[in-house]
DRENVEXTOR-22539 format. One record per atom (N, C-alpha, C, O): residue in three letters; x, y, z. Coordinates in steps of 0.02 Angstrom, whole numbers, plus 50000, padded with zeros to 5 digits. Atoms other than C-alpha are relative to their C-alpha. Layout:
BEGIN
ALAXYZ
...
END
This chain:
BEGIN
MET500115007549985
MET507904704049180
MET499894996349942
MET499724999249890
THR500135004550058
THR507734689449067
THR499694993950025
THR499794992250083
TYR500245006249992
TYR506804673549058
TYR500054995349939
TYR499764997049887
CYS499885004050053
CYS507294659548946
CYS499894992650021
CYS500104990850076
VAL500095006949982
VAL506774641248945
VAL500034995349939
VAL499774997149885
ALA499965004750053
ALA507144626048837
ALA499704993050030
ALA499834991050087
VAL500295006849972
VAL506184608948852
VAL500184995149950
VAL500174996249890
ARG499855005950041
ARG506684592548788
ARG499584994350016
ARG499604991550071
VAL500455005849993
VAL505384579148759
VAL500184995049937
VAL500604996149892
ASP499785006150050
ASP505404562748654
ASP499885003049927
ASP500285001749882
GLU500154997850070
GLU504624571648501
GLU500445006449973
GLU500425008349914
GLY499554994250017
GLY505854586448501
GLY500175004950054
GLY500245002950112
LEU499804994949957
LEU506304603048581
LEU499575006049992
LEU499295007349939
VAL500394993649996
VAL505414619348632
VAL500425004950033
VAL500745003450084
PHE499594994449969
PHE506264635848669
PHE499515006350000
PHE499115007649955
ALA500344993849999
ALA505534651748727
ALA500415005450037
ALA500785003850084
SER499654994249967
SER506244668548779
SER499695006749989
SER499375008349939
ASP500304993250007
ASP505754686048818
ASP500465004349968
ASP501005001949953
SER499584995150038
SER506504701548735
SER500085006750032
SER500235011649998
ARG499914993549965
ARG506564715048867
ARG500685000450032
ARG500934995950066
THR499344998349966
THR508164722648923
THR499955006350036
THR499525010350016
ASN500104994749965
ASN508404735949047
ASN500675001750036
ASN501074997250048
ALA499404997449966
ALA509794746549132
ALA499725005550045
ALA499955011250043
GLY500304994749962
GLY508704755649255
GLY499265001349971
GLY499094998949917
ALA500664998950019
ALA506904761649244
ALA499985004449935
ALA499515003449896
ASP500034996350045
ASP507334774549120
ASP500354997149931
ASP500385000849882
HIS499695002750054
HIS508264762548993
HIS499744992949991
HIS500074988050006
ILE500345006250015
ILE507034749148942
ILE499984998949921
ILE499775003449884
SER500065001250075
SER507144741648767
SER499894992949984
SER499814988850030
THR500045006850011
THR506964725848675
THR500554997549959
THR500805001249916
TYR499505003250033
TYR508234713848610
TYR499924992550002
TYR499914989650057
SER500075006850002
SER508024696248550
SER500624996050034
SER501224997050025
LYS499485004449965
LYS508854682948659
LYS500094993449974
LYS500434989150001
MET500015006850032
MET508554668548538
MET500345000749934
MET500175005049894
PHE499605000050066
PHE509814664548394
PHE500044992649973
PHE500134987650008
THR500025007250035
THR509744650148268
THR500554999049957
THR500775004049929
PHE499515001950045
PHE511054641648170
PHE499864993049967
PHE499774988150003
CYS500335006550031
CYS510564627748043
CYS500424998449945
CYS500695003149915
ARG499785003150068
ARG511294617547903
ARG499544994249976
ARG499504989050009
ALA500585004950016
ALA509944607647808
ALA500244993050001
ALA500724991249967
ASP499945007050005
ASP509874589347846
ASP500584997550036
ASP500704991550034
GLU499405001749959
GLU511434589347956
GLU500085002450073
GLU500354998850115
ARG499984997549925
ARG511274600948119
ARG499585006150001
ARG499445009749953
ALA500464994249980
ALA510214613348202
ALA500125002150066
ALA500164997950110
PHE499744997549929
PHE510644624748353
PHE499535005550014
PHE499395009549970
VAL500274993849968
VAL509644636648457
VAL500405001550063
VAL500594997250103
VAL499584997649953
VAL510564647648573
VAL499555005450038
VAL499325010050004
LEU500364995049963
LEU509634657848713
LEU500535003150050
LEU500984999850075
THR499484996649964
THR510564671048812
THR499675003950061
THR499095005850060
ALA500184996249946
ALA510494679748981
ALA500585002850030
ALA501135000050025
GLY499434996849967
GLY511554691549078
GLY500205006549963
GLY499805009849930
ASN499724993450026
ASN512664706149024
ASN499905000749924
ASN500124996349887
LEU500124999650069
LEU512144711948857
LEU500565000849955
LEU500524998549898
ALA499374999450040
ALA513854716648792
ALA500384993249995
ALA500704991549945
THR499705006850002
THR514454699448841
THR499644995749953
THR499954992449911
THR500385004650041
THR513044690448758
THR500095001549923
THR500144997049881
GLN499984998250069
GLN513184700948596
GLN500694997949977
GLN500744995749919
SER499325001350014
SER515044697848593
SER500014992449982
SER500244990449929
VAL500045007850006
VAL514774678748613
VAL499664998049932
VAL499894993749894
ILE500315002150064
ILE513544678248472
ILE500335002849938
ILE500284999649886
ALA499674997550054
ALA514504688948357
ALA500664995749984
ALA500864995149926
THR499455004250008
THR516034677748386
THR499784993349969
THR500134990849925
ILE500265006050031
ILE514984661948346
ILE499935001449924
ILE500184997749881
LYS500184998950071
LYS514384670048186
LYS500595000949957
LYS500604998649900
ARG499384998850032
ARG516124675748139
ARG500394993849986
ARG500674993249931
ASP499665006450005
ASP516894658348166
ASP499734996049941
ASP500094993049901
ILE500335003950058
ILE515584650748046
ILE500165003549934
ILE500335000349884
ARG499864996750066
ARG515824664447917
ARG500644998949978
ARG500724997349919
GLN499325001550020
GLN517694662547918
GLN500234993350000
GLN500824991949988
GLU499865007149996
GLU517604644347936
GLU500584998150046
GLU500954993350031
ALA499555000849942
ALA518734645048094
ALA499844993350031
ALA499264991250030
GLY500165005649964
GLY518904629448190
GLY500245000450073
GLY500765003350090
PRO500645002850018
PRO518054623848286
PRO499435005649994
PRO499525011350015
ASN500574995749998
ASN516374631748255
ASN499384995249995
ASN499454989149987
LEU500585004449991
LEU514514626048264
LEU499894995949935
LEU499524991049938
MET500125004150057
MET514584619648085
MET500544994549990
MET500544990949940
THR499445005250004
THR516124608648119
THR500014995050062
THR500264989450057
VAL499965004249941
VAL515874601648296
VAL499704993549980
VAL499314992949933
GLU500235006250011
GLU515534583748305
GLU499494997150043
GLU499204991950028
SER500535001949951
SER514374582348455
SER499685006550034
SER499965012050033
MET500264994449959
MET513204593348560
MET500415001450062
MET500395007050086
ASN499524998449944
ASN514414592148702
ASN500575004049974
ASN500795008650008
GLU499454995850033
GLU515764599148590
GLU499745006849996
GLU500085011550017
ALA500324993650018
ALA514604613048543
ALA499955004550069
ALA500135010350075
ALA500084996349930
ALA514194617348728
ALA500675001950023
ALA500745007650047
ASP499354997949980
ASP516024617348767
ASP500335006449961
ASP500625011149986
TYR499764993750042
TYR516474629048625
TYR499675005850014
TYR500025010850016
ILE500294993449978
ILE515154642048675
ILE500225001650068
ILE500355007550081
GLY499734997849939
GLY515694640648855
GLY500715002850003
GLY500855007050046
GLN499354997350000
GLN517514644048812
GLN499945007549971
GLN500305012049993
ILE500084993150028
ILE516954659448707
ILE499725004750055
ILE499965010350064
SER500314996549953
SER515874665548844
SER500455002250060
SER500445007950084
ALA499484999249948
ALA517234663548979
ALA500505005949980
ALA500665010450018
ALA499494995550023
ALA518464673248867
ALA499685007049994
ALA500025011950010
GLN500324993250006
GLN517244687548834
GLN499845002950066
GLN499905009050075
GLN500124997049928
GLN516764689349021
GLN500685002550016
GLN500745008350036
GLN499354997749973
GLN518644689949057
GLN500205006949970
GLN500505011150003
LYS499744994050033
LYS518914703448926
LYS499575006150023
LYS499845011650030
HIS500424994049982
HIS517414714548977
HIS500105001650070
HIS500095007550089
GLY499864999149931
GLY517764711649161
GLY500595004350014
GLY500595009150052
THR499364996549987
THR519574716949150
THR500015007249973
THR500385011549997
ALA500004992850016
ALA519154732449056
ALA499735004650046
ALA499895010550043
VAL500334995249948
VAL518134739549200
VAL500144997250072
VAL499714997550116
ALA499835003049938
ALA519034731149345
ALA500015005450053
ALA500225011150045
GLY500124994949941
GLY518654739149515
GLY499415002950004
GLY499265006250054
SER500714996549998
SER516924744749466
SER499544994350022
SER499754988750039
ALA500535004749981
ALA515264736249506
ALA499724996849942
ALA499224993449946
PHE500275003150069
PHE515014730949326
PHE500044992550007
PHE500514989850037
ASP500095007550004
ASP514524712949304
ASP499994997549930
ASP499484998749897
ALA499955001950064
ALA515044705249142
ALA499734992349993
ALA499774989349940
SER500175007650007
SER514344687249184
SER499384999649947
SER499015004249931
ALA500525001550050
ALA513184679249061
ALA499934992150001
ALA500414988350012
SER500185007650005
SER512334661649044
SER499594998649939
SER499245003149914
PHE500265001650057
PHE511694652348898
PHE499684993550002
PHE499864988950038
ILE500295007250011
ILE510544638648843
ILE500124998549930
ILE499995002649886
LEU499875003050070
LEU511064627948691
LEU499614994449996
LEU499634990050039
GLY500385005650013
GLY509864616248618
GLY500104998449921
GLY500285002749881
GLY500035001850074
GLY509824606848451
GLY500184992849987
GLY500114988650032
GLN499935007150010
GLN510324590848365
GLN500525000549933
GLN500495004849889
ILE499495001750049
ILE511784584548253
ILE499764992849971
ILE499624988250008
ALA500185005850036
ALA511324571248121
ALA500344993650035
ALA500944993750050
GLY499755006149969
GLY511554553748197
GLY499984999450074
GLY500104994150102
THR500114999549929
THR511254559448377
THR499375002350019
THR499015004949976
SER500654997749980
SER509764563248479
SER500005007350020
SER500545009950035
PRO499954992449980
PRO509224581648520
PRO500205000850069
PRO500044996350109
ARG499734999049936
ARG509984587948670
ARG499895007950021
ARG499825012049976
VAL500074993749969
VAL509804603948787
VAL500515000850051
VAL500574996350092
TYR499524997849950
TYR511184612248891
TYR499955006450027
TYR499835011149989
MET499884993949970
MET511354625749014
MET500785001450012
MET501154997450041
ILE499284998249993
ILE513034634549010
ILE500095005450046
ILE499875011050034
TYR499894995649948
TYR513564642949161
TYR500505005849984
TYR500895005449936
PRO499504994950020
PRO514534659249168
PRO500714998150003
PRO501115001249968
GLU499325002249992
GLU516124650249217
GLU500174995649935
GLU500764994149925
GLY499865003750066
GLY515954640349045
GLY499844992650002
GLY499794989149951
ASN500275007349992
ASN515464623549119
ASN499304999349980
ASN498965004249965
PHE500675000450025
PHE513864616349073
PHE499604993050031
PHE499944988450055
ILE500385005749987
ILE512464603449116
ILE499504999149945
ILE499335003949910
LYS500535001350051
LYS511184595049002
LYS499364997250035
LYS499364994250089
ALA500655002149979
ALA509364591349021
ALA500004991949995
ALA500264988749949
THR500075007449990
THR508974573749076
THR499284997550002
THR498805001450000
THR500715002649993
THR507474562049088
THR499715002750067
THR499155005250067
GLU500224997249940
GLU507304567149264
GLU499895007750001
GLU499415010250030
SER500084992250005
SER507534585949229
SER499995002349924
SER500485004949897
PRO500074999350071
PRO506854587749050
PRO500005007549977
PRO499865008549918
PHE499994993350024
PHE507024607349043
PHE500575003650033
PHE500835001250084
GLN499514996749968
GLN508294620049082
GLN499815007749989
GLN499575009549935
GLN500164992949995
GLN508044639149126
GLN500545004350015
GLN500995002250050
ILE499504994349980
ILE509094654749140
ILE499635006550009
ILE499095007549981
GLY500374993949985
GLY508684672049205
GLY499564999250062
GLY499744995650109
GLU500515000049953
GLU507164674649314
GLU499574993849996
GLU499044993549966
ILE500305006750015
ILE506754656249331
ILE499464997750052
ILE499094992950039
LYS500445002549949
LYS505734655049493
LYS499255000349992
LYS498884996450021
TYR500754999950010
TYR504014660549432
TYR499794995149951
TYR499244992349956
GLY500235005250057
GLY503964649249280
GLY500124992650019
GLY499874988149985
LYS499805007449987
LYS504644633349362
LYS499444995750021
LYS499404990050000
PRO500465004749969
PRO503184626849456
PRO499514996649941
PRO499354990749948
ILE500415002450049
ILE502094624349299
ILE500384994549957
ILE500074989549937
LEU499595004450032
LEU503524615449210
LEU500064993650042
LEU499974988150016
ASP499885005449958
ASP503854604349360
ASP499334995149998
ASP499374989050002
ARG500665004449998
ARG501964598449355
ARG499814996949933
ARG499484991749929
ILE500265002050065
ILE501734596749173
ILE500514995849956
ILE500324990849925
ILE499515002750046
ILE503354592149082
ILE500314993550025
ILE500574992850080
THR499655006149987
THR503944574349068
THR500294998249925
THR500085001549877
ARG499705001350065
ARG504964566448920
ARG499394997949951
ARG499464998749890
GLU500555002650038
GLU503244559248857
GLU499505005249982
GLU499035003849946
THR500514994850020
THR502314575748844
THR500095001649926
THR500645002349901
PRO500064998450074
PRO501804579348665
PRO500305006949989
PRO500285011350032
LEU499594994150019
LEU502794592948578
LEU499615006450009
LEU499865011250039
ASP500394994050005
ASP501434605448557
ASP499745001850068
ASP499625007750082
GLU500174998849931
GLU500904603148742
GLU500615002750039
GLU500525006850084
ALA499494996849970
ALA502634606848794
ALA500125007349982
ALA500345011450022
ALA499974992950028
ALA502614622348686
ALA499495004350043
ALA499675009850065
LEU500544996949960
LEU500964627448781
LEU500255001550067
LEU500195007050094
ALA499784999349926
ALA501744624148951
ALA500565005450001
ALA500585009450048
ALA499494994949998
ALA503284634948902
ALA499715007250001
ALA499925011650038
LEU500354993449999
LEU502074649448857
LEU499705001550062
LEU499755007350082
VAL500274998449934
VAL501164647949022
VAL500515001950046
VAL500435006750084
SER499394998849962
SER502824647349106
SER500215007249993
SER500315010650044
MET499834993550014
MET503274663549020
MET499505005150022
MET499665010450048
ASP500554995449970
ASP501614671549063
ASP499975000950070
ASP499795006350095
SER499994999849923
SER501774667149247
SER500565004750020
SER500505008950064
THR499484994949987
THR503444675849243
THR499915007249987
THR500095011650026
MET500134992450014
MET502954691649161
MET499445002550047
MET499455008550062
ARG500624998349948
ARG501374692549281
ARG500405002150067
ARG500175006650102
SER499714999449935
SER502614692149430
SER500605004649997
SER500825007150049
ASN499374996350010
ASN504134701649356
ASN499925004249943
ASN499915001749887
ALA500164995650059
ALA503814717349251
ALA500665001249961
ALA500645004449908
THR499414999150039
THR505604717249194
THR500074994549949
THR500544994649910
VAL499965005850055
VAL505284701449086
VAL499365001849960
VAL498815002649986
GLY500604997850046
GLY504154706048940
GLY500124998249923
GLY500664996149902
PRO500045001350068
PRO503694704048758
PRO500455004949959
PRO500705009949986
PRO500245006050041
PRO503994701548618
PRO500304993650029
PRO500844993750059
ILE499845005949977
ILE504054683148659
ILE500184995849934
ILE499784995149887
ASP499835004350051
ASP505064671848544
ASP499854992450024
ASP499994990550081
VAL500175007149993
VAL504454653248529
VAL500304996049942
VAL500274998149884
LEU499695004150050
LEU505334639748434
LEU499824992850014
LEU499974990550069
VAL500225007649998
VAL504654621648408
VAL500424996449957
VAL500374997749897
TYR499585004550037
TYR505904609148347
TYR499764993049994
TYR499714989750046
GLN500225007150010
GLN505294592448277
GLN500664995849998
GLN501134997749963
LYS499355004650003
LYS506624578348307
LYS500114997649931
LYS499654995849895
ASP499805002450061
ASP507584573648157
ASP499795004349941
ASP499915002349884
SER500244995950056
SER506854587748053
SER500575004549974
SER500605005949913
PHE499404995050016
PHE508464599548052
PHE499665006849968
PHE499915010249924
ASP500354994350034
ASP507174613248017
ASP499715004250062
ASP499335002050105
LEU500184995549943
LEU506984628648132
LEU499465005249977
LEU499445010950002
LYS500464995350028
LYS505554636548035
LYS499365001950045
LYS499035006950036
ARG500544998749954
ARG504254634948175
ARG500225005050058
ARG500245003250117
HIS499774995549958
HIS504874650948254
HIS499445005849997
HIS499315008749944
TYR500544995049988
TYR503494663148320
TYR500225005850040
TYR500595004950089
ILE499894994049956
ILE503624680648388
ILE499355003250014
ILE499005005949971
LEU500644998249968
LEU502194685148500
LEU500045006850031
LEU500435007750078
GLN500034993549970
GLN501834703448539
GLN499555000050057
GLN499144995450060
ASN500434999949943
ASN500984708048698
ASN499225000149984
ASN498824998250026
ASP500705000050023
ASP499324710248601
ASP499834994049952
ASP499324994049918
ASP500115005150050
ASP499484694448503
ASP499344996150028
ASP499304994850088
PRO500645003049978
PRO497714685948512
PRO500154993450034
PRO499894992150088
TYR499905006149967
TYR498394668648547
TYR500385000850071
TYR500184997450118
LEU499764998549931
LEU499484674948694
LEU499515002550045
LEU499495000350103
LEU500594997949954
LEU497974684248764
LEU499584995550015
LEU499324995750071
GLU500485005049982
GLU496904669848753
GLU500304995250050
GLU499964993050095
ILE499665004249945
ILE498174659248849
ILE499965003250067
ILE499755000150116
LYS500054996049934
LYS498304672748985
LYS499334999350031
LYS499264997150088
ALA500725000249975
ALA496394673849004
ALA499794993250021
ALA499484992750074
ALA500205007049984
ALA496124654749005
ALA500374998450066
ALA500054996450115
TRP499675002349944
TRP497544651649130
TRP499785003950063
TRP499715000950116
ASP500274996949944
ASP496934665549247
ASP499364997050024
ASP499264995850083
GLU500715003249990
GLU495144658249234
GLU500104993750042
GLU499864992850098
LYS499915007249975
LYS495674640849268
LYS500364999450070
LYS500194995050110
ILE499654999549927
ILE496844644949423
ILE499445001950047
ILE499354998450097
LYS500554997749956
LYS495344654449501
LYS499534994750013
LYS499334993650070
GLU500425005449988
GLU494244639849471
GLU500234994350040
GLU499874991450081
ALA499665005349958
ALA495424627249539
ALA500095002150072
ALA500034998150119
PHE499964997549922
PHE495694637949697
PHE499324999850034
PHE499234998450093
ALA500714999749962
ALA493784639849722
ALA499854992450016
ALA499574990850069
GLU500145007049986
GLU493674620549707
GLU500294997550068
GLU499994993150100
LEU499715001849937
LEU494814619049860
LEU499585000650060
LEU499674997250111
ARG500524998549947
ARG493404625649964
ARG499534993750018
ARG499224993250071
HIS500475005550006
HIS492464609749930
HIS500324993350024
HIS499994988150029
ILE499635005949973
ILE493854597649995
ILE499694998150064
ILE499585002450107
THR500255002849933
THR493154586850132
THR500514996350035
THR501014994550004
GLY499425003349962
GLY494174578450266
GLY500195004250063
GLY499865009050083
ASN499754996649942
ASN495134583950413
ASN500205007049978
ASN500465008449924
GLU499804992150009
GLU495384603050434
GLU500694999350026
GLU500904994750061
PRO499294999149986
PRO497184609550451
PRO499965000450078
PRO499485003050107
PRO499955000549927
PRO497754606550636
PRO500025007650025
PRO500345012149997
SER499904993149972
SER497504621850745
SER500675000650037
SER501004995750056
ILE499364999549963
ILE498984629650827
ILE499865002150072
ILE499495007050083
SER500154998549941
SER498974629551008
SER500385005450027
SER500985005950012
THR499604994049973
THR499434645451104
THR500134998550074
THR500295003050112
ASP499945001249926
ASP499554636351274
ASP500775000450014
ASP501154998449969
ALA499344999749987
ALA501214639051352
ALA500224992450021
ALA500814991250036
END
């Protein structure tokens, strides 16, 4: 299983992804699901992947090949983030068709989904979720983050904390707490954790961190979050007012 999240706030973008892959209990390994593509002062892209590993590897390989061979279009030639999302969606759909046809009639699932985030000079930073079918949606003011993979455990903290006005470093912290909540509830999501913080208009992807399970900062976040949740729950006992209504058992 996978968990990836991208957050769009006024100051920039935050990306986080786990690195655990599995094909059953006896085949667990690590594989980065975050990929970066950048041209100084002009464009910066981050791609997060979820789903069938063969499909996602093929999509990333195709993106890299198109850039290397200067094939058109590619991430270094597209004129908008929308065009970039459409380009990746088309590659993904083609690769899924290829892998799915090769094993037709089996239970093999070639589907994959992606998050694309970044900025092209002269435009604002954007975040898109690209569906297995190749179509996509973008993060908006009302929905300033996108998730793929095992999304349900990490969504509540983002819903409560993230707005477009959230400071960039606080958004990064919220993404890490979201990741920790997911790892706590689903053992198939695990470290190393990739985190990338992108400052608007910087076209610089150097704030990329890889956190192992024993990373002191990650351990501190885990401990503090656990403690504060327990403290908040304990405070609920002191709430005054009407008690919850009793349930009548009368016929």
